Structure formats: C-alpha cells, structure tokens
C-alpha positions as CSV (number, residue, x, y, z in Angstrom):
1,X,-73.3,-13.7,209.2
2,X,-71.1,-15.3,207.3
3,X,-71.2,-14.9,203.2
4,X,-71.5,-18.5,201.8
5,X,-69.1,-20.3,200.4
6,X,-68.2,-19.7,196.5
7,X,-68.7,-23.2,195.2
8,X,-66.8,-24.2,191.6
9,X,-69.3,-25.8,189.3
10,X,-67.0,-27.9,187.8
11,X,-65.8,-29.3,190.9
12,X,-69.1,-31.5,191.2
13,X,-69.8,-35.1,189.6
14,X,-73.6,-34.9,187.7
15,X,-74.6,-36.8,190.5
16,X,-73.3,-34.4,193.1
17,X,-74.2,-30.8,191.4
18,X,-78.1,-33.0,191.6
19,X,-77.6,-33.7,195.6
20,X,-76.4,-30.0,196.1
21,X,-79.7,-28.7,194.0
22,X,-81.6,-30.7,196.1
23,X,-79.6,-29.7,199.3
24,X,-80.8,-26.2,197.7
25,X,-84.4,-27.2,197.6
26,X,-84.1,-26.9,193.6
27,X,-85.6,-29.6,191.1
28,X,-82.6,-32.0,190.3
29,X,-84.3,-30.8,186.7
30,X,-82.4,-27.8,187.2
31,X,-78.7,-29.4,187.9
32,X,-79.5,-31.1,184.7
33,X,-80.0,-28.3,182.7
34,X,-76.5,-26.6,184.4
35,X,-74.6,-29.3,183.4
36,X,-75.7,-29.0,180.0
37,X,-75.2,-25.8,179.5
38,X,-71.7,-26.4,181.6
39,X,-70.4,-29.3,179.6
40,X,-72.3,-29.1,176.1
41,X,-73.1,-25.2,175.9
42,X,-69.5,-24.9,177.2
43,X,-71.0,-21.7,178.8
44,X,-68.6,-19.6,180.4
45,X,-71.3,-17.8,183.0
46,X,-74.4,-18.5,185.1
47,X,-76.2,-14.8,183.8
48,X,-79.3,-15.3,181.6
49,X,-77.9,-14.5,178.2
50,X,-75.3,-17.9,178.9
51,X,-77.9,-20.1,180.5
52,X,-81.2,-18.4,179.4
53,X,-83.7,-21.4,180.5
54,X,-82.2,-21.6,184.0
55,X,-85.1,-20.2,186.1
56,X,-84.2,-16.4,187.9
57,X,-84.1,-18.3,191.6
58,X,-81.4,-20.6,190.7
59,X,-79.5,-17.9,188.8
60,X,-79.5,-16.1,191.9
61,X,-78.6,-18.5,194.4
62,X,-75.8,-19.8,192.2
63,X,-74.6,-15.7,192.0
64,X,-74.3,-15.9,195.5
65,X,-72.4,-18.6,196.6
66,X,-71.4,-21.0,192.8
67,X,-70.1,-20.5,189.7
68,X,-67.9,-22.2,186.6
69,X,-64.6,-21.2,187.6
70,X,-63.4,-20.4,184.1
71,X,-59.7,-20.4,184.1
72,X,-58.3,-17.1,182.2
73,X,-55.7,-17.1,179.6
74,X,-52.5,-15.1,180.3
75,X,-50.3,-16.1,177.7
76,X,-51.1,-18.3,174.5
77,X,-48.4,-19.4,172.2
78,X,-48.7,-21.6,169.1
79,X,-45.7,-24.1,168.0
80,X,-44.2,-23.3,164.7
81,X,-44.9,-27.3,164.1
82,X,-48.9,-25.7,163.6
83,X,-50.1,-28.6,165.3
84,X,-49.3,-27.5,169.4
85,X,-51.1,-24.2,171.4
86,X,-49.7,-23.9,174.7
87,X,-51.9,-22.0,177.1
88,X,-50.5,-20.4,180.3
89,X,-54.1,-20.3,183.1
90,X,-54.5,-18.1,185.7
91,X,-56.4,-20.0,189.0
92,X,-58.5,-17.9,191.0
93,X,-55.4,-17.3,194.3
94,X,-53.0,-16.4,191.3
95,X,-51.4,-19.1,190.5
96,X,-50.7,-20.3,187.0
97,X,-50.6,-23.5,185.0
98,X,-49.9,-25.0,181.4
99,X,-51.9,-26.9,179.5
100,X,-51.3,-27.4,175.8
101,X,-53.5,-28.3,172.9
102,X,-51.9,-31.0,170.2
103,X,-53.4,-31.6,167.0
104,X,-52.6,-35.3,165.4
105,X,-54.4,-36.3,162.3
106,X,-58.2,-36.7,163.0
107,X,-58.1,-35.9,166.9
108,X,-57.2,-33.1,169.2
109,X,-55.6,-33.7,172.3
110,X,-55.3,-32.0,175.7
111,X,-52.5,-32.5,177.7
112,X,-53.3,-31.5,181.1
113,X,-51.3,-30.3,184.9
114,X,-52.9,-31.6,187.8
115,X,-50.8,-29.8,190.9
116,X,-48.9,-26.5,190.7
117,X,-45.4,-27.9,189.8
118,X,-44.4,-31.1,191.2
119,X,-42.8,-32.5,194.5
120,X,-41.2,-35.6,192.4
121,X,-37.9,-33.2,191.5
122,X,-37.1,-35.5,188.5
123,X,-34.0,-33.7,187.2
124,X,-34.6,-33.4,183.4
125,X,-38.1,-32.3,184.1
126,X,-38.7,-28.4,183.9
127,X,-41.8,-28.5,186.5
128,X,-39.2,-30.7,188.7
129,X,-37.3,-28.4,188.8
130,X,-39.2,-25.7,189.8
131,X,-40.8,-27.6,192.4
132,X,-44.1,-27.8,194.6
133,X,-46.8,-25.4,195.2
134,X,-50.2,-27.0,195.6
135,X,-52.6,-29.8,194.4
136,X,-55.0,-28.8,191.9
137,X,-59.0,-28.9,192.6
138,X,-60.6,-31.5,190.5
139,X,-62.4,-28.4,189.6
140,X,-59.1,-26.7,188.0
141,X,-58.3,-30.0,186.5
142,X,-62.0,-30.2,184.4
143,X,-61.4,-26.4,184.0
144,X,-58.5,-27.1,181.3
145,X,-60.1,-29.8,179.5
146,X,-63.5,-27.3,179.3
147,X,-61.2,-24.3,178.3
148,X,-59.5,-27.0,175.4
149,X,-63.1,-27.8,174.2
150,X,-64.0,-24.0,173.9
151,X,-60.9,-22.9,171.7
152,X,-61.5,-26.0,169.2
153,X,-65.4,-24.3,169.4
154,X,-64.9,-21.3,169.0
155,X,-61.6,-21.8,165.8
156,X,-64.6,-23.8,164.4
157,X,-62.7,-26.8,164.6
158,X,-63.7,-29.8,162.6
159,X,-62.8,-32.0,165.7
160,X,-63.9,-32.1,169.0
161,X,-62.0,-33.2,172.2
162,X,-61.3,-36.5,172.5
163,X,-58.3,-36.9,174.1
164,X,-57.1,-36.2,177.4
165,X,-53.3,-37.0,179.0
166,X,-52.4,-36.2,182.4
167,X,-49.1,-35.7,181.5
168,X,-49.0,-32.3,182.1
169,X,-47.6,-30.2,185.2
170,X,-47.6,-32.4,188.6
171,X,-48.1,-36.2,189.2
172,X,-51.2,-37.1,189.1
173,X,-51.2,-40.5,191.7
174,X,-49.9,-37.5,194.3
175,X,-52.9,-35.6,194.5
176,X,-55.2,-39.3,193.6
177,X,-58.4,-38.0,194.8
178,X,-58.9,-34.8,192.6
179,X,-57.8,-36.5,189.9
180,X,-60.0,-39.3,190.1
181,X,-62.7,-37.1,190.6
182,X,-61.9,-35.0,187.5
183,X,-61.8,-38.3,185.6
184,X,-65.5,-39.1,186.6
185,X,-66.6,-35.9,185.2
186,X,-64.8,-35.6,182.2
187,X,-65.9,-38.9,181.7
188,X,-69.9,-38.0,181.6
189,X,-71.4,-39.5,179.0
190,X,-73.5,-36.3,179.0
191,X,-71.2,-34.0,179.2
192,X,-67.3,-33.8,177.6
193,X,-67.8,-38.1,177.1
194,X,-64.2,-38.9,177.0
195,X,-64.1,-41.9,176.9
196,X,-62.1,-44.0,179.3
197,X,-59.8,-45.3,176.2
198,X,-58.6,-42.0,175.5
199,X,-57.3,-40.6,178.8
200,X,-53.9,-41.7,179.8
201,X,-52.4,-40.9,183.6
202,X,-49.2,-40.6,183.9
203,X,-46.8,-41.4,186.9
204,X,-43.2,-41.3,187.9
205,X,-43.8,-44.5,190.0
206,X,-45.9,-43.9,192.8
207,X,-46.7,-47.0,194.2
208,X,-49.5,-46.5,196.6
209,X,-51.3,-44.8,193.9
210,X,-51.0,-47.7,191.2
211,X,-51.7,-50.5,193.9
212,X,-55.0,-48.2,195.0
213,X,-55.3,-48.2,190.9
214,X,-55.3,-51.7,190.5
215,X,-58.0,-52.2,193.9
216,X,-60.4,-49.5,192.2
217,X,-59.9,-51.1,188.6
218,X,-60.0,-47.7,187.1
219,X,-60.6,-48.2,182.9
220,X,-58.2,-45.5,182.1
221,X,-54.3,-46.2,180.2
222,X,-51.8,-46.2,182.6
223,X,-48.1,-44.6,181.8
224,X,-45.1,-45.7,184.3
225,X,-42.4,-43.0,183.4
226,X,-39.4,-45.6,184.1
227,X,-36.4,-44.1,182.5
228,X,-33.8,-46.4,183.7
229,X,-34.1,-50.1,184.5
230,X,-31.5,-50.4,187.6
231,X,-32.4,-49.0,190.9
232,X,-29.1,-46.3,191.1
233,X,-29.5,-45.3,188.0
234,X,-33.0,-44.2,188.3
235,X,-32.6,-43.1,191.6
236,X,-30.1,-40.5,190.2
237,X,-32.7,-39.7,187.8
238,X,-35.9,-39.6,189.3
239,X,-35.6,-38.2,193.3
240,X,-39.0,-40.3,194.3
241,X,-37.6,-44.1,193.1
242,X,-35.4,-43.6,196.6
243,X,-39.2,-43.5,198.4
244,X,-40.4,-46.3,196.0
245,X,-37.1,-48.7,194.8
246,X,-37.7,-50.1,191.2
247,X,-38.7,-53.7,193.0
248,X,-41.7,-52.1,194.6
249,X,-42.4,-50.1,191.2
250,X,-42.3,-53.4,189.0
251,X,-44.2,-55.3,191.7
252,X,-46.8,-53.0,191.7
253,X,-47.0,-52.7,188.1
254,X,-47.1,-56.5,188.1
255,X,-50.7,-56.1,190.5
256,X,-51.5,-53.7,188.7
257,X,-51.9,-55.4,185.7
258,X,-52.8,-58.9,187.0
259,X,-55.6,-57.1,188.2
260,X,-56.8,-55.2,185.3
261,X,-55.9,-57.2,182.4
262,X,-54.4,-53.8,181.0
263,X,-50.9,-53.7,179.5
264,X,-48.7,-50.4,181.0
265,X,-46.8,-48.1,178.6
266,X,-43.2,-48.0,180.0
267,X,-42.1,-44.4,179.3
268,X,-38.2,-44.0,179.0
269,X,-36.9,-40.4,178.4
270,X,-33.4,-40.7,175.8
271,X,-30.9,-39.0,176.8
272,X,-27.2,-39.2,175.3
273,X,-24.8,-41.1,176.3
274,X,-26.7,-42.2,179.8
275,X,-29.3,-44.8,179.2
276,X,-29.6,-44.5,175.4
277,X,-27.1,-48.0,174.1
278,X,-28.0,-51.4,173.4
279,X,-26.8,-52.3,176.9
280,X,-30.0,-50.4,178.6
281,X,-32.3,-51.4,175.8
282,X,-31.7,-55.0,177.0
283,X,-31.8,-53.8,180.5
284,X,-35.2,-53.0,179.4
285,X,-35.9,-55.8,177.6
286,X,-34.8,-57.9,181.1
287,X,-36.6,-55.6,183.0
288,X,-40.4,-56.1,181.2
289,X,-40.2,-59.4,180.5
290,X,-43.5,-61.2,180.5
291,X,-45.5,-58.4,181.4
292,X,-48.1,-56.9,179.1
293,X,-46.1,-53.8,177.9
294,X,-45.4,-51.1,175.6
295,X,-42.5,-48.7,175.6
296,X,-42.7,-45.0,174.6
297,X,-39.0,-43.8,173.5
298,X,-39.4,-39.8,174.4
299,X,-36.1,-38.0,172.9
300,X,-34.8,-35.4,176.3
301,X,-36.4,-31.9,175.5
302,X,-34.4,-29.5,175.9
303,X,-35.0,-27.6,179.9
304,X,-32.8,-24.3,181.5
305,X,-32.1,-26.9,184.8
306,X,-30.8,-30.0,182.7
307,X,-28.0,-30.4,180.4
308,X,-28.1,-33.5,178.8
309,X,-28.7,-34.2,175.4
310,X,-32.0,-35.7,173.0
311,X,-30.7,-39.2,171.7
312,X,-29.6,-38.9,168.2
313,X,-32.1,-40.4,165.8
314,X,-30.2,-43.7,164.9
315,X,-29.4,-44.8,168.7
316,X,-33.5,-44.6,169.5
317,X,-34.1,-46.8,165.9
318,X,-31.3,-49.0,167.4
319,X,-33.3,-49.0,171.1
320,X,-36.4,-49.7,169.7
321,X,-35.0,-52.9,167.1
322,X,-33.3,-54.4,170.4
323,X,-36.9,-54.0,172.2
324,X,-38.5,-55.6,168.9
325,X,-36.3,-58.5,167.8
326,X,-34.8,-60.0,171.0
327,X,-37.8,-58.8,173.7
328,X,-40.9,-59.0,171.4
329,X,-41.7,-55.8,173.0
330,X,-43.4,-53.0,171.5
331,X,-42.6,-49.7,171.5
332,X,-42.6,-45.7,169.8
333,X,-40.8,-43.1,169.6
334,X,-42.5,-40.6,170.8
335,X,-43.3,-37.5,168.4
336,X,-42.3,-34.3,169.1
337,X,-44.6,-31.8,169.3
338,X,-44.4,-28.0,170.5
339,X,-40.4,-27.9,171.2
340,X,-39.5,-24.6,170.4
341,X,-42.3,-23.4,172.7
342,X,-41.6,-25.4,175.7
343,X,-45.0,-27.3,175.1
344,X,-43.0,-30.6,175.1
345,X,-42.7,-33.6,177.5
346,X,-40.7,-32.5,180.9
347,X,-41.0,-28.6,179.5
348,X,-44.3,-27.3,180.9
349,X,-43.7,-24.9,184.0
350,X,-44.5,-21.6,184.9
351,X,-41.3,-19.3,184.3
352,X,-42.6,-17.8,181.2
353,X,-45.4,-16.1,183.6
C-alpha cells in the first residue's frame, strides 16, 4: 500500500481546505480552525502545542498526509540602510529562493519570488543571469509571505504585513495559475487579508498573461518592465521581447487598461548612457501617450553579470521633468533599498547559497 501523498497546507485556498476535510470525513469546522492557526496564529506545525484545539484524529490525519511547508531560513542578511532584510529560504527539494522584507514609513512590504530562477533572461537582472530551474507552487509562494509575517510578529514589530510585491525571483505570469492561487490565499479576509490594492505583480511583458489578467479582471496592481521604447533597444535588454514584440505588448496593455479601468505602472531601469537621455524620455512619453500610466524610474542596481552603470541623480530628475512637463506623465524615482546585500530590484539570486 502506497503511503498518502504529503500535502502542503499552504497550497489550499480556504474553500479547497474545507473540501479536503470533507473528503477526509471531517467537519469543515475543523478546516476553519486549521486555517485560523495557519494564517492568524502563524503556527509552524500541526502538533498539540501549536494547534491545541484541533481534535487528535485531525492531527493524526495531518501527520500522515498534510503539513504547512514552513520554509527554513538558510541565511538572513540585514542591510546597512536599517530597513531591509533579505532571507535565503530553503525549499523541500533542496532548491533555494530569496525573499525580502522592506520597511517604509508606516508600512511593511514583502517582496516574494514566483520561481526558482527565471527564464526571461533580462541582461541586467541577477535572477535572469542564473537561469530557470522550476516554478514555485502556490504554497511556496504563500509561505514566503507567512515567513515575513511571522518574522514581524517575533520581532514585536508594530506593523503587520500589509503589502506584497511579486517582484522577486522569477516571472509571475510565466507561472500564472500558481501565482493567482497564491494571491487568492493571501487576499482571504479570514487569513493574512492582504488587500488587492496592496498587491503588485511585475511582469517583463508576457502578453498571454496580461491578456488573461484583462479577461479575468483581477483586482491587483500590474507593473510592466519596459526599459526601452523601441523594439530593437528592448530586445537587446529583454530577450522575451523577441517572442512578444513591443507593439504586441503595448496592444495587450491597452486591452488590460480598457478591460479593467486600471492604470499600469511601467518600470524603466535607468542605465547610464543607454536609456537615460532626454530623447529616451520623450520616446517613453510618446509610447505611453493616451494610456492610464505611471512610470517607475529605477536606477540600475549592480549585478556581477552586467557591466552597465546606474544613471546619475541629475539625469533621473531630468528624465522625470520631461515626462511631467511635456507629457503630463506621473513618475517616481524608486527609493533604493538593500543594495549592499543584493536585495534591490534585479539583484535577487542564490549565488550566495
């Protein structure tokens, strides 16, 4: 007789967990109690100490076939900025991922990963430089947010986790189903209760995923990594642009905004002498003309596999002034955090494993 399949309890939405308990001939009431332990008590196991109100028969069934796959910390590193901590987390199969806790004024954000590595190959991105290994499961994505929430509670932080950005390792829309299931779990009002308007998904421009988001009208913030305003320049930085050319990407973005009524955050990594001139700023303005948009300007963060340099502050401000004055385009220059520990945008990888 084969042993029961081990289930990761973080893989289940609340409704799926209730259905699983019914299949086990348990009352759904016990599923609700388990959910409370997982996401409100942030329990790390199903034993009697962690979950005293679960009946023994339920704990016995979970011991045989289901547990929360808590991600052990292989390494935790604090930035000298005093606001950022990076976790190297171990997965059950021995792979590792990076997750970042970022503190801002009055809020805490978790930057979580959706894949081990990334298949998109953006030339300036450390995750793209390491290549693709596999997708994460919904539970492995959710467990990262739970890890940050548990860390905040253990440290006695006054703020709970309220913001999640899917900007860590991997391309979220390449792992669409698992990512959306994880988002449903994170948003559940009886659990971590991360509001939809506090979840941002960043994509390099996976057109089928953007169109699927549009059709499903999912309430979250979409950020599109643009980095160049012509097909040739973008393909040189973002190899995925060869599969989904710029004109197709922009058509998908228009469809998304029309279907959802939501603006898109367009991300632009500023690389000195490559895409940071006034001419580039005007090209961005013309490309986004008429679209509900905001531009996030991100000075390049250093990685070992790319020799480019970040734009100087004066050039970033000039870029921003052109977007505002000539195109009425709102923009922000991304606050740099955790650069010294490789926790900034485009720096996550597992070379330090």
